[in-house]
N, C-alpha and C positions, 0 to 999 in steps of 0.2 A: 506492500500500499504506501501511499503518498500522502504525509501528513502534515499539513502546518500546527505549526503550536502557532497559538494566538494567547496574547497578554494584553490581558487591559490594563490599564493604570491609570490613575486618579489624582487629581491634582486640584487645589483650594490657592486660593489667597495666602496673602504670609501672615502667621500667627506670633502674637510677640507678648500674651498672655493667656492663664488656661482656662478663659469661659472661652476664646474663639474658638469657633467650628463647632460651638452644637447647634446650631443652626444649620451645618451642610448639609446634603442628602445619601451622604457616603459614610462607611463606616471608617474606612480611615485613608480620607483623604492624602497626598503628600502636599503642604505646604508650599507654596512656589518659589520660598525663601530657604526654605531645608533638603538636603541632597533628594533623599530618601532612600528605596532598598530596589529597584530599578537595575542596576550595575551589578547587586550583589546578585542578583535573580540570574542575569546575563552571561557572568562570570561561571556559574555554577552547571549554566548547559555546555559549556565548552567542550565540556568531557562528556557527554551523550550523541553518543554511536549512529550515523546513520541523519546527524538531525540537521531536514531542508532549512525553509522557510521561515522564517517568525515575524510577526503578521505583531505590532504594538501599535494598542488602542489609545489615543488619548486623549480620557477624556477628561474637564474640567471646572468648574465654576465660576464667578464673582470675576467672568470678563479675564480668567489669566491666558483665554488657548493660544494665540502668539506662544505668550513665557511657555508656558507647558511643553509646548512642542519645538521652541527651542532647544527648550532644556532636554530633552527627550535623545533630540538629534547632536545632544555633544554626548551624551552620556555614548549612546551606538558607537559613533567615531574611535574608542577605546575598544573596538569588537572588530577587525577591518574583516575577519574573516566568515567571518557568520550573518548568512542571509536576513535583513532587519529589510523589513515594507512596515515604513512609520503610516500610520494612518488620524489624521488629527482634522480640523477645523476644515481645514481646504483640498480634502482625499473624499471627506462625507460629504462635501459638499459635490463632488465631481459623482459619487454617488444619486444622490437626490435630485443632481439635475436627468441623469441618464433614467432617472425613475418618472420624473417627470414627462424624460420626450417621448416613455413607450405609454405616459397616459393613465400614470397611477397617482400623481398627484402630488403632493405635500405630505411624506412619510416620514417627517425628520420625528416625531415623536415614535413610531413602531424603532426607526431603524436610523442609527444618528448615533449621536455624544452624548448624551442627558439620562440619567437611568440607566442604571444595571442591567437589564433586559438589551435595552436599544442599542448599547453598547455590543452588547455579544451580539444582536442579530444582526449590526453590520461587521463583524467580522466569519459571520455568516457567507451574509451576501459577499462581502472580499473576497473569502476562499470557495463560494461560487463560481464568479466572475472569471479566478485563476484559475477556475479544471481541478481543484483540492481534491483526493475521493474523501477524506476523512479531516479532523481537525480537531488537535488536542490541546484543550485549554487550563493554564496554570495562572498564579497571581504575583503580581512583580515582589508580593514580601516574602517569596517562597525559595526556597533552596535543593536542588535538583542535585542529588547526594550519589546517584546509581548510574551508571555508565551505558547500561541496559532500560534506561526510563523509559524514552518511545518502543523501543519492543517490546516492552512491558505493556506499556500501550496500546498497543496494534493487536497484543495475544486473543486470538477471538471473536477480534472484529470483523464485522462481515461472515460469521461462517455463520451453522448452522447447530445445535443442540442435539445431544441425540434422541429427541421428541421433534427435532425440523423447526424448533425454533430462532429463527435468526438472530443475531446477536447482533445489536445495531446500537449502541449505547453503554457503556460503562463508565463507574466510578471507581479509582482507588479511593485513599485516604491518608492523612493527614500523621504525624509527629509531630509533637508540640515542642515545645525550648523544653520542658522535662526529659523530654526521648520518649515518650507512653502516648497511646492513641485512644487514649480516652480522655474523655470530656472534667476539666478542672471546677466545674461549676463545683460548687460547694453544697450541700444539702442543709443549709442554714434552716431556721423556724423562719423566717420571713420569705421561705419559696414553697411553703410547704403545698401550695397551689399552683405550683410551676416547676416541676423537677423536669427540663430539659436535660439536664446533663447523666441524671439517673437513667431515666427512658432512655437515651440515648449511650449510656454506658451499658446498657442491659442487650440491647441490639447489636453491636457490636460486639462484643462477649463470643455470643452464637456466632455471627457473619466469621469472628477470624478462626473457629472449629471445626467447619465446617468445608466445602470442595473452595479450589479456588477461586471459582465461579460461581454467582449463587444470584438467583435474585432481591435488589436493594429496597430496603426500604427507605434510602439513606445518600444523598450527589456532597460528595464533595468538590464546589464549582470551582477548583484553581486545580482538581487533578480529575477531569473529564475529557473521555474520550466517544466522539459521533462521527460515527458513519453517514455518508452523504446523504442514503437516505431512511435518517432519521432526520437529518437537519433541513430537507428542504421539503420535507412532513408537515416537518413545526417546528418555530418559531418560541423562541422567551415571550413571557406573557409581557409586555412595554405596563401592562398597568398594575401589575404586583412591585411594591418598592422597597422591598428587599427580601432574598431567600427567593431569588429565580429559577436557583440551582432544583431545591427539593422541589419548586411547583413545576419546573420539564417532568420531573418524572412523574407527577400526576399527571401531565398532559397524554406525556407518552400512556400510563395506561386508561385514561380515558378513550382512548387513540387506537388503541391496540395494540400495543407494542410495552416493554419495557426496559429500565436499566438496574445493570448486571457486575454487582462487585467483585474487583478481583482483592483478594486477600495476599497477594504479593505484588502489588504497585502501588508504593508510596512517593511521597515527598514530604521535606521540611516546612515546617507552619511558623513564623516567627513572626506574628504582626505585630505594629505598634502598640505598646499601652494602651488601654480604656481610655479617652481621655474623657467619658458624657456616656455614661453607662443608661443615665435616666433618656436620655433622650431617644440610645440603641431601642429601649425598652419600649419608646412610646412609637417607631416606624412598627420594632415588632406586633406594636395591637393595630397597624394600618393591616400587617401584612397576613394574621391571622384570623381577626376578621374577615380578611376580603376570601383569603384563603377556602374558607368556611361555607359564604355566601356562592363562590364559585363554583362548589363541590355540592352544594343543592341544588343549585341552578342546573348540571350538566345530568343530577337526575329525573328530570323530566326532559333531558332529550334523548328521540329513539337512536339517534345513530352515533352516542357517547356509551362508553362501558361505566356500567356504574362503579364508583368508590367507595367504599362502608370503611369508616374508619377501624374496626376490628381486622380489617387486609394488613392493619397499616401498624400493627402491634408487635413492641410496646411503643416505637417509635417512628415516625407524629401521631400516629392514630387520637391521644389523649388530648394532644389538641385543634384537633377537629371534630369533635363532639360538642353536642349538643350543651350549653353551660356552661361554653367558653365565656360569653362578656362578664356573666358574677367571680369568674376564675382570673381574670387580667383584672376588675374593680379592686378585690380581696389581696391580689398581692403587690401594683400599685400601693395601695393605702400601706401594707405591712412592709416595705421596703422605703417609702417614705418616713418612717419611723426611725429609720437608722442609717436607712446606703447614701452616698453622698445624692446630690442633684435631686435633695428633698421637693422643691418646687415643680421639678418636672417629671416625680410620680404624680407630685396627686396632678400636675393637669392632662398624661396620664391616665390616668381614672377614670378625670371629666370624660377626654375624648369616645373612652370605651362605648356609651349609650349617644354620641353627640356624631362628631368631622369624621369620626373613623369608620362610623357604623355606616351611615349617610354613603360616603365613599365607598366602602363595598357595596353598597346596596344599586349605585347609580353603575360603577363599573366594571358588575360579577359578568356580566354578557359582553364585553366586547369582543375578549379576547377569541372567544370562537365564532364571529364573524369577521374579525384578522387573517384566522386560518386559512378562508376560500383565496381570498388575497395573495397570502404569504406564498402559497402553492405556486400560483403565475407568479408571484416575482420569482420563485427562484428557477422555475423554466424560462422565464424571458432572460434570465443572466447567464444561467447557465456555459463559461467559458464565452463570454462578452467579449471581444477582439476590441470592438473603437474603445470599451472601461475598460480593459487595460491597458492598450497604447496610454490612455488618456494617467493613468495611474503611474505604470511606469516614466510616463513623462515628468510625472511632480514629484518621482521618487528622486529621478537624473538632479533635478533641480534641487533638493536635499540634503544628498552629496555633493551640491558642490555649492553650498550655503549659502544658495539665492533663495529668494522670498517665490513661492508657490501664486502664480497667479492662477485663479477657473474665471475664466471667461466666459461671459450670463451665453446658454445655449439655447438655439428657439427650437421652433419641433420639426424643423428638416436641417437642422447640421449637422454633426457626427463630430466623433470623436478621434477616428481613427486619421491617423495621419503616418501615410508611406516615405513622405522623407524622413523622419524620425532617427535621429541616430545620438551612440553616445551609449557608454556602457554600466550598466549600472547590477550589483547584485541580488537579482533577483531567482528565485528558483521557483519558474512554473511550469506546471504539467503541458505540458500535448497534446493533447485530446483529441485531435484534429487527426 
């Protein structure tokens, strides 16, 4: 197989105090005035056997897009032998222009550089345009220690099980800074109604003792391999605020497929220390209420397979059962008594029956409509030679340290430039 490695990297404005960043849409964005972890991640990839194309998606907020792109470009210059392709705002505009040319209109919310799912979807579209038959997602705060990382990622992918079931998506697992794959979440009294760590540990203990590949109830978005037969059928859900990796598993199940867990495929996860745990819990409220209502809606659709919490035990089933709203409120109240970000927890408790609930009810049906458009987009974008040329031209400009200029496109214009010259380190599969 010919996989592309995709690395989303998230950047935010400069932070000068601990309070900065509490309103970020991302968990651990890199402040533009700090080095971040991308260089460490790329350095670790150098030892990986068979490494081909590395696609770096540069997401940003608060208007630091140009600075973030320049910063990532500078980082990649330290790895001249690595085939890196930077997808920042200018390249995302090229994709959007092509979508508009093809009659899809403005798709920047669903396929773009704002929001976890949109960023992943953009990576999938780029991989489709360049003709890759599989992708491997990793995160920029991870370290790959195994030279056979990619070989293990491809193990079983695209193959059939003994029962004839295709393996189109698979997840590995993380080791944390303490050298364990167990969650370090503590079973404190204030977490009595929110035992995510314990539930996950119960699940992975069993999965690690089973066969190498088994049906998964969990997804590590930074250790995720997708076959093209999966990603050209299903997108990530742009309406979920976080947890888009686990949501992808649920989407696959609704549409008759699954994610498999590989207990011999792993990497090291070294995220920055959590700065705003109350704010993160607030986003979790939006996430789980949205997931609950999305699954409830899917039960009424005759073309979707039903997902029951009992099939997702011990994790994440308990977080998809009735009574979720009460558990959220109780947990928020108990944590507000003793944990940092007390005000954030109190505000979160109110949102469980307010804005978060309204958001879930208003948006839980939209993903299913988008899926019809996604399939058509991927069909039209497959090995799109015009957009390939545009992305190559942008990459040449970045390597030369020049500004990437996106010219206004018309419905009759084409991206293809037969006179394009220049050397560019892109490992593009030729499917023709």
